[in-house]
ROKE-223190 format. One line per 4 residues: number of its first residue (from 0); their letters; for each residue x, y, z of N, C-alpha, C. Coordinates in Angstrom, 3 decimals. Example, Ala and Ser with C-alpha at 12.3 -4.5 7.8 and 13.67 -1.06 7.14 Angstrom:
0> AS> 13.190 -5.690 7.800 12.300 -4.500 7.800 13.200 -3.300 7.800 | 12.850 -2.250 7.080 13.670 -1.060 7.140 12.900 0.030 7.870
***
This chain:
0> MHSN> 3.402 6.625 -24.344 3.339 6.004 -23.188 3.403 6.884 -21.985 | 2.838 6.551 -21.142 3.026 7.280 -19.806 4.705 6.887 -19.265 | 4.868 8.109 -18.663 6.571 8.051 -18.001 6.291 8.459 -16.450 | 7.132 7.657 -15.986 6.998 8.151 -14.283 8.094 8.858 -14.422
4> VSDQ> 9.023 9.682 -15.331 10.183 10.201 -15.070 9.653 11.973 -15.082 | 8.612 11.900 -16.103 7.684 13.285 -15.801 7.063 13.451 -14.805 | 6.954 12.458 -14.154 6.001 12.527 -13.140 6.788 13.581 -12.044 | 8.013 12.476 -11.712 8.762 12.619 -10.739 9.476 14.237 -10.698
8> AARA> 9.713 14.542 -12.096 10.333 15.682 -12.315 9.734 16.579 -11.805 | 8.176 16.559 -12.110 7.419 17.544 -11.730 7.283 17.508 -10.350 | 7.694 16.590 -9.410 7.429 16.897 -8.263 8.835 17.217 -7.120 | 9.769 17.613 -8.482 11.091 17.475 -7.635 11.162 18.856 -6.845
12> SHTP> 10.258 19.883 -6.820 10.760 20.832 -6.017 9.120 20.497 -4.746 | 9.708 21.093 -3.937 8.578 20.551 -2.314 7.450 21.401 -2.947 | 6.289 20.558 -2.573 4.736 20.789 -3.083 4.313 21.237 -1.427 | 3.813 22.385 -1.284 3.371 22.908 -0.032 2.306 22.118 0.397
16> LRHT> 2.063 21.779 1.410 0.704 21.463 1.924 -0.316 22.560 1.485 | -1.498 22.215 1.315 -2.522 23.340 1.022 -3.156 23.748 1.697 | -3.351 24.947 1.864 -3.577 25.629 3.402 -5.385 25.188 3.787 | -5.730 24.619 2.390 -7.200 24.157 2.540 -7.660 22.806 3.520
20> TQDA> -6.715 22.157 3.575 -6.426 20.841 4.065 -6.992 20.583 5.717 | -7.939 19.831 5.631 -8.760 19.526 6.839 -8.572 18.166 7.993 | -8.335 17.377 6.758 -8.261 16.155 7.317 -6.972 15.349 6.379 | -6.198 15.034 7.490 -4.770 14.288 7.277 -5.056 12.920 7.667
24> LKIV> -4.975 11.828 6.827 -5.364 10.128 7.130 -3.755 9.253 6.974 | -3.590 8.630 7.782 -2.572 8.036 8.081 -3.172 6.835 7.328 | -2.408 6.509 5.966 -2.333 4.724 5.144 -1.172 4.264 5.248 | -1.451 3.055 5.622 -0.547 1.979 5.626 -0.308 0.855 4.410
28> IVGG> 1.037 0.699 3.437 0.848 -0.044 2.351 1.910 -1.145 3.064 | 1.077 -2.426 2.608 1.698 -3.995 3.261 1.788 -4.864 2.010 | 2.557 -5.734 2.447 2.661 -7.062 1.229 3.857 -7.511 1.342 | 4.121 -8.831 0.184 5.062 -9.521 0.741 6.309 -8.949 -0.156
32> FGVG> 7.921 -9.342 0.152 8.848 -9.047 -0.406 8.770 -8.812 -1.652 | 9.115 -7.361 -2.323 9.504 -7.343 -3.808 7.814 -7.121 -4.209 | 6.630 -6.855 -3.721 5.563 -6.962 -4.187 5.198 -5.676 -4.714 | 6.172 -4.384 -4.567 5.899 -3.235 -5.368 5.433 -1.971 -4.456
36> KTTM> 5.453 -1.951 -3.272 5.067 -1.194 -2.408 6.188 0.074 -2.244 | 7.267 -0.040 -2.429 8.223 1.066 -2.674 7.937 1.823 -3.574 | 7.615 1.154 -4.933 6.900 1.548 -5.888 6.037 2.417 -6.099 | 4.592 1.907 -5.280 3.431 2.870 -5.063 3.985 3.764 -4.756
40> VSSV> 4.651 3.608 -3.201 4.649 5.294 -2.801 5.364 6.408 -3.614 | 6.325 5.616 -4.212 6.832 6.765 -5.124 6.452 7.142 -6.222 | 5.557 6.575 -6.908 4.567 6.893 -7.892 3.399 7.732 -7.667 | 3.093 7.896 -6.473 1.827 8.627 -6.368 1.972 9.772 -5.498
44> SEIP> 3.502 9.824 -4.635 3.256 11.003 -4.026 3.478 11.753 -4.283 | 3.039 13.379 -3.744 3.297 14.680 -4.775 4.578 15.212 -3.912 | 5.601 14.763 -3.191 6.452 15.312 -2.834 7.638 14.142 -3.136 | 8.840 14.419 -3.101 9.924 13.406 -3.401 10.024 12.682 -1.992
48> PLST> 9.548 11.152 -2.160 9.544 10.104 -1.200 10.685 9.764 -0.582 | 10.245 9.223 0.791 11.492 9.227 1.811 11.210 7.953 1.626 | 12.326 7.065 1.253 13.063 5.800 0.992 13.918 5.478 1.891 | 13.734 4.011 2.538 14.737 3.584 3.363 15.106 2.276 3.087
52> EEVM> 15.228 2.245 1.447 15.626 1.117 0.475 17.390 1.116 1.122 | 17.741 -0.103 0.798 19.396 -0.307 1.032 19.471 -1.622 -0.098 | 20.751 -1.792 -0.573 21.348 -2.459 -1.591 21.325 -3.867 -0.616 | 20.982 -4.733 -1.323 20.560 -6.269 -0.627 22.171 -7.042 -0.878
56> TQAS> 22.581 -7.483 0.057 23.816 -8.234 0.154 23.911 -9.563 0.697 | 25.040 -10.491 0.663 24.709 -11.701 0.611 24.691 -12.391 1.900 | 24.494 -11.128 2.721 23.980 -11.318 4.026 22.553 -11.609 3.882 | 21.864 -11.796 2.935 20.370 -11.770 2.854 19.921 -13.317 2.285
60> VGID> 20.863 -14.033 1.897 20.966 -15.137 0.960 20.345 -16.315 1.989 | 19.652 -16.658 2.061 18.660 -17.917 3.001 18.000 -17.201 3.934 | 18.047 -16.039 4.033 17.022 -15.498 4.838 15.790 -14.809 4.299 | 16.277 -13.748 2.918 14.568 -13.571 2.646 14.549 -14.024 1.520
64> NAAG> 13.363 -14.722 1.401 12.659 -15.415 0.416 12.968 -14.579 -0.934 | 13.519 -14.794 -1.997 13.632 -14.102 -3.183 12.913 -14.614 -4.286 | 12.109 -15.478 -4.526 11.497 -16.495 -5.138 10.521 -15.555 -6.001 | 10.890 -15.633 -7.384 9.846 -14.878 -8.142 10.261 -13.630 -8.115
68> VQNK> 11.362 -12.713 -7.593 11.771 -11.687 -7.532 13.495 -11.791 -7.640 | 13.940 -12.341 -8.211 15.479 -12.769 -8.324 16.038 -11.569 -8.713 | 15.396 -10.757 -9.600 16.187 -9.387 -10.107 16.260 -8.077 -9.082 | 15.398 -8.382 -7.774 15.169 -7.303 -6.938 16.753 -7.053 -6.208
72> NATT> 17.660 -6.064 -6.099 18.796 -5.743 -5.461 18.847 -5.017 -4.229 | 17.428 -4.534 -4.082 17.415 -3.200 -3.051 16.188 -3.726 -2.051 | 16.048 -3.050 -1.019 14.986 -3.507 -0.082 15.053 -2.404 0.834 | 13.891 -2.220 1.510 13.040 -1.629 2.417 13.498 -1.997 3.519
76> VAFD> 14.213 -0.989 4.529 14.315 -1.908 5.774 14.018 -0.456 7.103 | 13.192 -0.036 6.865 11.989 0.729 7.604 10.882 0.936 7.448 | 10.671 1.870 6.577 9.420 2.177 5.976 10.181 3.307 4.913 | 8.972 3.252 3.833 8.901 4.443 2.885 7.591 5.210 3.354
80> FGRI> 7.908 6.788 3.077 7.087 7.400 3.345 6.642 8.806 2.111 | 5.680 8.901 1.579 5.077 9.590 0.617 3.491 10.541 1.313 | 2.818 11.702 -0.063 1.944 12.313 0.737 1.412 12.582 -0.547 | 0.215 12.376 -0.409 -0.891 12.348 -1.680 -2.119 13.277 -1.558
84> SLNE> -2.795 14.230 -2.009 -3.701 15.009 -1.773 -5.054 14.803 -2.586 | -5.878 14.171 -1.812 -7.168 13.311 -3.130 -7.912 14.719 -3.132 | -7.992 15.755 -2.209 -8.848 16.789 -2.944 -8.660 18.013 -1.768 | -8.926 19.030 -2.238 -8.751 20.496 -1.598 -8.344 20.337 0.116
88> QKVL> -9.249 19.009 0.608 -9.755 19.291 2.225 -8.566 18.152 2.864 | -8.364 16.750 1.717 -8.363 15.904 2.165 -6.779 15.231 1.892 | -6.043 15.223 2.832 -4.447 14.443 2.278 -4.103 13.079 3.059 | -3.480 12.351 2.170 -3.037 10.987 3.113 -1.736 11.012 3.176
92> YLFG> -1.213 10.462 4.065 0.427 10.517 4.616 0.432 8.691 4.394 | 1.238 8.537 3.301 1.821 6.980 2.949 2.846 6.578 3.839 | 2.842 4.934 4.064 3.612 4.664 5.030 3.945 3.195 4.268 | 4.899 2.941 3.491 5.388 1.518 2.922 5.843 0.379 3.933
96> APGQ> 5.291 -0.346 4.318 6.097 -1.146 5.039 6.926 -2.249 4.367 | 7.724 -2.493 5.333 9.375 -3.394 4.623 8.551 -5.078 4.729 | 8.827 -5.581 3.696 7.865 -6.987 3.324 8.893 -8.500 3.821 | 9.943 -8.339 4.251 10.294 -8.986 4.623 10.383 -9.643 6.317
100> ERFW> 10.227 -11.059 6.347 9.923 -11.552 7.780 10.279 -10.965 8.975 | 11.498 -10.653 8.600 12.725 -10.102 9.632 12.284 -8.884 10.240 | 11.648 -8.107 9.322 11.145 -6.809 9.651 9.348 -6.421 9.797 | 9.014 -7.538 10.140 7.677 -7.582 10.597 7.252 -7.071 12.028
104> FLWD> 8.300 -7.041 12.953 8.262 -6.759 14.206 7.862 -5.120 14.103 | 8.272 -4.158 13.145 7.911 -2.766 12.885 6.751 -2.573 12.641 | 5.667 -3.419 11.679 4.433 -3.783 11.467 3.284 -2.762 12.305 | 3.236 -3.487 13.577 2.234 -3.269 14.741 2.729 -1.393 14.982
108> QLFT> 3.666 -1.023 15.213 4.183 0.071 15.103 3.348 1.001 13.941 | 3.820 0.727 12.495 3.364 1.365 11.742 1.527 1.310 11.312 | 0.952 0.614 12.399 -0.585 0.257 12.119 -1.052 1.103 13.164 | -0.164 1.252 14.353 -0.554 2.448 15.371 -1.184 3.893 14.488
112> GSLG> -2.709 4.159 14.721 -2.728 5.539 14.131 -3.320 5.745 12.597 | -2.798 4.589 11.908 -3.516 4.207 10.802 -4.882 4.297 10.597 | -5.426 4.327 9.613 -7.083 4.758 9.340 -7.274 3.456 8.537 | -6.434 3.072 7.534 -6.500 2.030 6.612 -5.266 1.575 6.456
116> AVVL> -5.443 0.304 5.345 -4.240 0.067 4.884 -4.673 -0.473 3.419 | -3.522 -1.061 2.347 -3.675 -1.138 1.199 -2.788 -2.561 1.113 | -3.327 -4.030 1.166 -2.464 -4.907 1.121 -2.157 -5.215 -0.461 | -0.997 -5.027 -1.017 -0.200 -4.955 -2.291 -0.261 -6.575 -2.448
120> VDTR> -0.845 -7.067 -3.663 -0.463 -8.650 -3.893 0.104 -8.779 -5.068 | 1.095 -9.559 -5.516 1.875 -10.399 -6.464 1.037 -11.799 -6.441 | 0.356 -12.245 -7.809 -0.426 -13.293 -7.681 0.463 -14.691 -8.001 | 1.931 -14.160 -8.076 2.842 -15.273 -8.393 3.063 -15.881 -6.944
124> RLED> 3.008 -14.755 -5.620 3.541 -15.009 -4.589 2.203 -14.862 -3.399 | 0.825 -15.274 -3.681 -0.122 -14.901 -2.948 0.045 -15.112 -1.584 | 0.891 -16.335 -1.201 1.148 -16.831 0.379 1.766 -15.625 1.011 | 2.539 -14.959 0.124 3.113 -13.705 0.858 2.120 -12.400 1.727
128> SWYS> 0.895 -12.685 1.174 -0.470 -11.840 1.741 -1.133 -12.199 3.006 | -0.959 -13.486 3.201 -1.620 -13.747 4.237 -0.911 -13.341 5.618 | -0.164 -13.171 5.901 0.385 -12.658 7.254 0.125 -11.081 7.115 | -0.102 -10.340 6.234 -0.324 -8.947 5.911 -2.284 -8.794 6.375
132> IDRL> -2.749 -9.418 5.969 -4.163 -9.800 5.443 -4.614 -9.933 7.730 | -3.862 -11.177 8.134 -4.334 -11.565 9.142 -3.787 -10.514 10.592 | -2.885 -9.735 10.222 -2.458 -8.458 10.919 -3.515 -7.295 11.117 | -4.158 -7.235 9.939 -4.612 -6.104 9.644 -6.500 -6.399 10.270
136> EFHQ> -6.831 -7.588 10.366 -7.909 -8.503 10.704 -7.847 -8.497 11.926 | -6.303 -8.541 12.690 -6.412 -8.596 14.240 -6.451 -7.213 14.704 | -5.472 -6.405 14.294 -5.838 -5.051 14.462 -7.675 -3.918 14.392 | -8.050 -4.890 13.516 -9.454 -4.552 12.985 -9.186 -2.937 11.931
140> TPFV> -8.083 -3.717 11.537 -8.025 -2.079 10.610 -8.675 -2.560 8.985 | -9.380 -1.319 8.740 -10.198 -1.333 7.495 -8.909 -1.749 6.238 | -9.045 -2.461 4.960 -8.155 -2.359 3.828 -8.576 -2.692 2.979 | -7.755 -2.640 1.855 -8.373 -3.127 0.454 -7.550 -4.163 -0.264
144> VAVN> -7.472 -4.770 -0.959 -6.254 -5.621 -1.762 -5.954 -5.104 -2.838 | -4.758 -4.826 -3.557 -4.907 -4.544 -4.665 -3.585 -5.550 -5.512 | -3.963 -6.214 -6.502 -3.539 -6.691 -7.205 -2.290 -6.357 -8.219 | -1.098 -6.214 -7.923 0.490 -5.193 -8.576 0.242 -6.626 -10.027
148> RFGE> -0.046 -6.141 -10.991 -0.144 -7.201 -11.814 1.769 -7.031 -12.939 | 1.641 -8.234 -12.986 3.612 -8.446 -13.222 3.470 -9.265 -14.968 | 2.077 -9.335 -15.465 2.051 -9.817 -16.495 0.452 -10.693 -16.480 | 0.419 -11.770 -17.551 -1.027 -12.376 -17.182 -1.244 -13.512 -15.792
152> GPPL> -2.161 -13.605 -15.069 -2.312 -13.705 -13.852 -3.833 -14.283 -13.794 | -4.282 -15.092 -12.829 -5.352 -15.387 -12.496 -6.269 -14.304 -12.075 | -8.056 -14.260 -12.570 -8.885 -13.198 -12.602 -9.023 -12.983 -11.011 | -9.694 -11.861 -10.731 -9.762 -11.271 -9.250 -10.966 -12.251 -8.389
156> ERVR> -11.503 -13.174 -9.400 -12.455 -13.853 -8.402 -11.646 -15.306 -7.859 | -10.745 -15.587 -8.721 -9.906 -16.576 -8.154 -8.838 -16.004 -7.199 | -8.477 -15.015 -7.367 -7.087 -14.140 -6.049 -8.594 -14.237 -4.906 | -9.601 -13.603 -4.963 -10.684 -13.591 -3.686 -10.570 -15.121 -2.822
160> DALS> -10.647 -15.808 -3.833 -10.770 -17.177 -3.354 -9.592 -17.572 -2.331 | -8.399 -17.326 -3.302 -7.002 -17.946 -2.615 -6.934 -17.581 -1.447 | -7.475 -15.987 -1.465 -7.189 -15.012 -0.237 -7.829 -15.344 0.798 | -9.322 -16.011 0.699 -10.641 -15.940 1.658 -10.848 -14.932 1.871
164> LSDE> -10.786 -13.924 1.003 -11.374 -12.513 1.389 -12.953 -12.765 1.594 | -13.273 -11.665 2.386 -14.632 -11.737 2.338 -15.517 -10.984 1.301 | -16.818 -10.981 0.958 -17.382 -9.907 -0.165 -17.210 -8.616 0.013 | -17.189 -8.527 1.582 -17.028 -6.496 1.731 -15.909 -6.192 1.560
168> VPLV> -14.265 -7.007 1.592 -13.094 -6.104 1.189 -13.110 -6.216 0.102 | -12.600 -4.693 -0.538 -12.726 -4.422 -1.905 -11.206 -5.112 -2.395 | -11.554 -5.699 -3.903 -10.469 -6.181 -4.643 -10.323 -5.795 -5.937 | -9.004 -5.029 -6.307 -8.793 -4.262 -7.490 -7.719 -4.929 -8.183
172> DCDA> -7.481 -4.510 -9.423 -6.259 -4.501 -9.782 -5.545 -3.292 -10.426 | -4.057 -3.483 -10.289 -3.590 -1.870 -10.374 -2.282 -2.142 -11.051 | -1.721 -1.310 -11.476 -0.117 -0.926 -11.844 0.373 -0.364 -10.851 | 1.614 -0.703 -9.845 1.996 0.384 -8.816 2.841 1.386 -9.869
176> RRRD> 3.317 1.295 -10.699 4.079 2.204 -11.540 3.558 3.612 -12.178 | 2.279 3.203 -12.025 1.254 4.461 -12.615 0.502 4.962 -11.565 | 1.192 6.015 -11.525 0.326 7.276 -10.323 -1.126 7.093 -10.278 | -1.790 7.110 -11.948 -3.139 7.455 -11.897 -3.465 6.038 -11.066
180> SARD> -3.381 4.961 -11.606 -3.544 3.307 -11.017 -3.588 3.372 -9.257 | -2.369 3.770 -8.921 -2.065 3.835 -7.416 -3.212 4.935 -7.046 | -3.399 5.853 -7.668 -4.456 6.966 -7.221 -5.775 6.618 -6.480 | -6.226 5.468 -7.497 -7.632 4.770 -8.028 -7.545 3.946 -6.444
184> VLIT> -6.158 3.067 -6.447 -6.462 2.092 -5.071 -6.655 2.935 -4.026 | -6.172 4.160 -3.690 -6.390 4.805 -2.319 -8.050 5.505 -2.616 | -8.235 6.188 -3.440 -9.491 6.184 -3.493 -10.599 5.385 -3.046 | -10.355 4.133 -3.564 -11.165 3.181 -3.072 -11.290 2.683 -1.634
188> LVHH> -9.753 2.882 -1.103 -9.928 2.697 0.428 -10.387 3.559 1.324 | -10.291 4.672 0.508 -10.875 6.288 0.922 -12.542 5.754 1.295 | -12.840 5.314 -0.064 -14.284 4.933 0.065 -14.614 3.959 0.833 | -13.881 3.215 1.012 -14.287 2.126 1.867 -14.190 2.349 3.292
192> ISYL> -13.555 2.937 3.889 -13.460 3.328 5.467 -14.581 4.442 5.609 | -14.929 5.125 4.809 -16.244 6.365 4.497 -17.446 5.264 4.666 | -17.739 4.116 3.960 -18.570 3.348 4.035 -18.543 2.444 5.255 | -17.376 2.281 5.716 -17.544 1.154 6.868 -17.932 2.621 8.242
196> YQQS> -17.316 3.748 8.165 -17.597 4.191 9.429 -18.911 4.769 9.569 | -19.679 4.750 8.129 -21.262 5.373 8.082 -22.511 4.140 8.733 | -21.357 2.670 8.378 -22.435 1.805 8.952 -22.143 1.170 10.501 | -20.896 1.827 11.234 -20.677 1.499 12.190 -22.046 1.859 13.397
200> PAQE> -21.763 1.154 14.314 -22.930 1.234 15.453 -23.260 2.723 16.067 | -21.786 3.287 16.287 -21.978 4.490 16.712 -22.585 5.158 16.128 | -22.269 5.499 14.618 -23.217 6.364 13.296 -24.510 6.019 13.719 | -24.605 4.676 13.382 -26.363 4.529 13.423 -26.862 5.053 14.738
204> GTS> -26.532 5.126 15.860 -27.146 5.319 17.184 -27.102 6.971 17.353 | -26.798 7.718 16.385 -26.486 9.198 16.450 -27.295 9.797 15.020 | -27.889 8.753 14.439 -28.812 8.964 13.144 -29.878 9.447 13.339
***
């Protein structure tokens, strides 16, 4: 069985940035409360991730919607940060956004300078994803949608319909706890961004 403990132990020491790195890309991971954003950043980061998780107190009762995630006892209050090298030249800097509505004011700042985003989805709480998609479309930020499976759920076709996603938006399954699965989501996003860049009018005009 895959163990994240061994992954994290291997990253315990600082992993220096490769001297061959040419492209540093900012990626934001967004989604509803308790969907697995902190878990994804932690599982895929090649450096010890920076986390701003704090213990939830009674003060959050009635403010944060914990339906479906009643066992969650900590929450991100600013953002999570990690880094992953996709190859010898390309590195991604990952920013996990807080999911509660009271922290949404931070999102527009996190989107600034980002090349793309991952919308992490829990099929038990699909409605929590609508704000994420709306803000990304408003900012015209390329994104992919990743369904973090918490057990059996609807097929991807039904998720696409429920979220009113166009066929152009990549939609994939993932397990945010697994480094390989989270990495595949990020690779899908980079390929999507590359495709959109190649199709942009500015590029067509120079071809």
